[in-house]
C-alpha positions as CSV (number, residue, x, y, z in Angstrom):
1,X,-3.9,12.8,11.3
2,X,-3.2,14.5,8.0
3,X,-1.5,12.9,5.0
4,X,1.3,14.9,3.5
5,X,-1.0,16.1,0.7
6,X,-3.7,17.2,3.1
7,X,-1.2,18.9,5.4
8,X,0.4,20.7,2.4
9,X,-3.0,22.1,1.4
10,X,-3.8,23.3,5.0
11,X,-0.5,25.2,5.4
12,X,-0.3,26.4,1.8
13,X,2.9,24.8,0.6
14,X,3.7,22.0,-1.8
15,X,4.2,18.4,-0.9
16,X,7.8,18.7,-2.0
17,X,8.4,21.6,0.4
18,X,7.1,19.5,3.2
19,X,9.5,16.7,2.2
20,X,12.4,19.2,2.1
21,X,11.5,20.5,5.5
22,X,11.5,17.0,6.8
23,X,15.0,16.4,5.4
24,X,16.2,19.6,7.0
25,X,14.5,18.9,10.3
26,X,12.3,22.0,10.1
27,X,9.0,20.1,10.4
28,X,9.2,16.4,11.4
29,X,6.1,14.3,10.5
30,X,5.1,11.1,12.1
31,X,6.0,8.0,10.0
32,X,3.7,5.1,9.5
33,X,4.9,1.5,9.4
34,X,4.8,1.9,5.6
35,X,7.1,5.0,6.0
36,X,4.3,7.4,4.9
37,X,4.4,10.9,6.4
38,X,1.5,12.1,8.6
39,X,1.1,15.2,10.7
40,X,-1.1,15.7,13.7
41,X,-3.7,18.3,14.5
42,X,-1.3,19.6,17.1
43,X,1.5,20.0,14.5
44,X,-0.9,21.9,12.2
45,X,-2.0,24.2,15.0
46,X,1.6,24.9,16.1
47,X,2.7,25.6,12.5
48,X,-0.2,27.9,11.8
49,X,0.3,29.8,15.1
50,X,4.0,30.3,14.3
51,X,3.2,31.4,10.7
52,X,0.6,33.9,11.9
53,X,2.9,35.4,14.5
54,X,5.7,35.6,12.0
55,X,3.6,37.3,9.3
56,X,2.3,39.8,11.9
57,X,5.8,40.8,13.0
58,X,8.0,40.5,9.9
59,X,8.4,41.3,6.2
60,X,10.9,38.4,5.8
61,X,10.3,35.0,4.4
62,X,8.6,32.6,6.9
63,X,11.0,29.6,6.4
């Protein structure tokens, strides 16, 4: 499991961007009992796979 800060570094976006995506339903993290956001290894892999496919096929903005 990755904290929001670790996940942000891995995917190359800010923590605030991840919070915004959570609010918009773009990328939903797992919530701890203390309401902290965590993302799984599977979520990271899925995100990076989508990002790579998008970057290889488009000049548009990813999200």
